[in-house]
C-alpha positions in Angstrom: 25.7 -6.6 22.6 26.0 -4.3 24.7 26.1 0.4 24.3 29.6 -0.2 24.9 30.3 -1.6 21.7 28.7 1.1 20.4 31.2 3.6 18.3 31.2 7.0 19.3 31.5 8.3 14.7 27.1 6.5 15.2 25.7 6.1 11.3 22.3 7.3 11.1 20.2 4.0 10.4 17.6 4.7 8.3 13.7 2.5 8.5 10.8 2.6 6.4 8.6 2.9 10.0 8.8 2.7 13.8 6.1 2.0 14.6 3.4 -0.9 13.5 0.5 -1.9 14.2 -1.0 -6.0 13.8 -4.7 -5.9 13.9 -5.2 -9.5 15.2 -8.8 -9.9 12.9 -7.0 -8.9 10.3 -4.8 -11.3 9.1 -3.4 -9.5 5.7 -2.0 -7.2 8.0 0.3 -10.5 10.3 3.4 -9.9 8.1 4.7 -6.2 8.0 7.4 -4.8 5.7 10.3 -2.9 6.7 12.4 -1.2 4.6 16.2 -1.2 5.7 18.4 2.4 4.5 22.3 1.9 3.4 22.1 6.0 2.4 25.9 5.8 3.1 29.6 4.7 0.2 30.1 1.4 1.7 28.9 -1.7 2.2 26.7 -2.0 5.9 26.3 -5.6 7.8 22.9 -5.0 10.3 20.9 -7.6 12.0 17.4 -7.5 12.9 17.4 -8.4 17.2 14.0 -9.0 19.2 13.5 -11.4 22.5 10.0 -11.8 21.3 9.2 -15.7 19.6 6.4 -14.3 18.3 7.1 -13.1 14.9 9.7 -14.0 12.0 11.6 -12.6 10.0 13.0 -13.3 7.0 16.6 -11.8 5.9 16.7 -10.8 10.0 21.1 -10.4 8.6 22.9 -9.5 6.0 25.0 -6.9 4.0 23.7 -4.4 2.4 25.7 -2.4 -0.3 26.3 1.0 -0.8 22.8 3.0 -1.5 21.0 -0.1 -1.5 18.1 -1.4 0.8 16.5 -4.6 1.7 12.6 -5.5 2.1 12.6 -7.3 5.6 9.5 -9.0 6.0 7.9 -9.2 10.2 5.0 -12.5 10.7 3.4 -12.2 14.2 2.9 -16.2 14.2 0.0 -15.9 16.6 -1.6 -12.7 16.4 -5.3 -13.7 16.2 -4.7 -15.7 19.4 -7.0 -12.9 22.2 -3.5 -13.3 25.0 -1.2 -11.1 22.6 -3.8 -8.0 21.5 -2.9 -5.2 23.9 0.9 -7.6 23.5 4.0 -4.5 22.0 6.9 -6.2 21.2 10.5 -3.9 20.2 13.2 -5.0 17.4 15.8 -3.1 17.4 18.3 -2.3 13.9 21.6 -2.6 14.0 23.9 -1.4 11.4 28.0 -1.4 11.4 30.7 -1.0 8.2 31.1 -4.5 6.7 33.8 -7.1 8.6 33.6 -4.3 11.4 32.9 -6.0 14.7 31.7 -1.9 16.3 28.4 -1.4 16.4 27.8 1.6 14.7 24.2 2.6 14.3 21.2 1.9 16.1 17.2 2.0 15.5 14.5 0.2 17.2 11.1 -0.5 15.7 8.0 -1.8 17.5 5.0 -3.8 16.6 1.7 -3.7 18.4 -1.6 -6.6 18.5 -5.0 -4.0 18.8 -8.5 -5.6 18.9 -10.4 -4.2 16.1 -8.8 -1.7 13.7 -10.7 0.9 15.3 -9.1 1.2 18.8 -5.8 1.3 16.7 -4.0 5.0 16.0 -6.5 6.5 17.1 -5.0 5.9 20.8 -2.4 7.5 19.8 -2.0 11.2 19.0 -1.2 11.8 15.6 2.4 11.9 15.4 3.0 8.9 17.2 -0.4 7.1 15.0 1.6 4.4 12.4 1.5 4.9 8.7 0.1 2.3 6.8 1.6 3.9 3.2 3.2 1.8 0.3 7.2 4.0 0.4 8.9 4.9 -3.2 12.1 3.6 -2.7 14.2 5.4 -4.6 11.9 8.6 -3.8 12.4 8.6 0.0 16.4 7.3 -0.9 17.1 10.7 -3.1 15.7 13.5 -0.7 17.6 11.1 2.4 20.5 12.1 0.2 23.3 14.1 0.8 23.7 15.9 -2.1 20.0 16.0 -3.0 18.2 19.6 -4.1 14.7 19.8 -4.5 13.7 20.5 -7.4 11.4 24.3 -8.5 8.3 22.2 -9.1 9.1 20.7 -5.6 9.8 23.9 -3.2 6.3 25.7 -5.6 4.1 22.1 -3.8 5.7 23.1 -0.6 5.0 26.7 -0.2 1.2 25.9 -1.8 
């Protein structure tokens, strides 16, 4: 869909990462999980779009209930091929209100194939390095919620 269909009342699209790396020598990195969060008080439709045929996307579209999340598995089909090293692929996440055709929010994420782990994130500035951590979905959703108020312990941790 083109940008003309994007509603002026745009919504924030919240996903678990912005940049992902696949190491061609490590098959366990060929599969990445991207979590899409619905922080709103209404149901949303979502789509994951890409022009690259090198990937399979599990749950590439669907309906997401209010205050829920969905894990979307993106798998590179041939990352071990030397011709894929250095490739940069983009995925576009789009959300809309349930039943509406207008796009209310968009977010792009990037997948990069590197040859070895040592060249992976060292070539990127610190703020742009991919983060490979397990996410506590409930904690992230709680902190992004409109009603979130940090506890005394959390405030103390931030100040120390």
